N, C-alpha and C positions, 0 to 999 in steps of 0.2 A: 250782130252784123259776121259774115264767114267768109273767111280770105283765105285761098289755098297759093303757095310758092312752090317753085319745085328746089332741090337740094341732091347734090349728090353725096350719099352715104353709103356706113356700112349695111348690106343686108346679112342679115341672118341664114337665111335661107340660101340663098345665091351666094353667101361665103365671100364676097367679094364688095368694091365700091359701085355702086349703082343709081341711077339717078330716081331720086322719089317724090311722091307728092305729100307736102306737109300740108296740114290743114287746121284750120284757128276758128273759135268764136270767140271772138274781139281778140282779146291779148291771149288767151287761155288755151293751150296746145288739146287739138280735136280727135288727129290721127295722123297717123305717118303711113302711108302707101307704096311699097314697092312697084317701079312701072315694069320692070323686065317680069319679074313675078307673080307679081298682084298679092303677096302677102301684107299683109295688114295689120298695125296696132294701132287699136283704140283707146284713146284714155277712158277711163270709167271716173264721171263724177264721183262718187262717192269715196273712191278709192284716192282720189286727188285731196279732198276735203280731211280725211283720216292722215295723210301723208302731213298734210298742212298742220293739222293740230299736233302729231306730234313733233314735228320742228317745234312748232311755236310752246309748247313745252319745254324743251332741249333747251332753246333759246331764254325761258326762264328761267330755268334750273342753273345755267350757267351763267348768268351774268355777273352774280357776285364776284367769281375767276375771273373773268374777262376785267367788269372796272378794277380789279385788283390788281391785273397785268397793264392797265394804261395807267394805274396811279403811280405804280413803281416805273414807269417807263418816262411819264411828263409828269411830275407832280402840280406845277404850275398850271398849263395847259388844262389837269383835270381840275382842278380846284376852280379855273376861270368859266368851264364848261359847264360845271355842274347845277348853277342855278337853273341856265336854261334847259338844259333837258330838263331836267325835276318837272319844270312846267311843260314841257312840251310834248315829254314822254307818253302822257295817258290819251292825249290827243291823239299822239300818231301810232299808238296802237289801236285806238277806237276805229282812224280811219281805215287801218290795215283790215280788221276784224270786218268792218263796213262792207268793204269792196268783196272780200271773200263771202260774204252773205249777199252781195246784190250778184257777184258772178253766179253763185248757187240759187239764184231765183230767176237768173234770165234764160 
């Protein structure tokens, strides 16, 4: 399913705020086109997946530091939420990866 919407954005070619057409494929951004000058930026799916993979790995590597910060901020809340998080985290990761793979096939 493709959808389009209009938005007022800053155009790098016009060097000012201009109306643009923003196109989506489902919920994924496909392209942004300036109505005044016609310049268009298309999002390549391969790059999007690559950027997602880098972000995902970064989140995995920084998780111990983020958990330590949560622990230091509120020990009780952290301890109470930990059992549920341990159970649901694998499911949430699998769901997130599954959604990205599904978008890749669409």
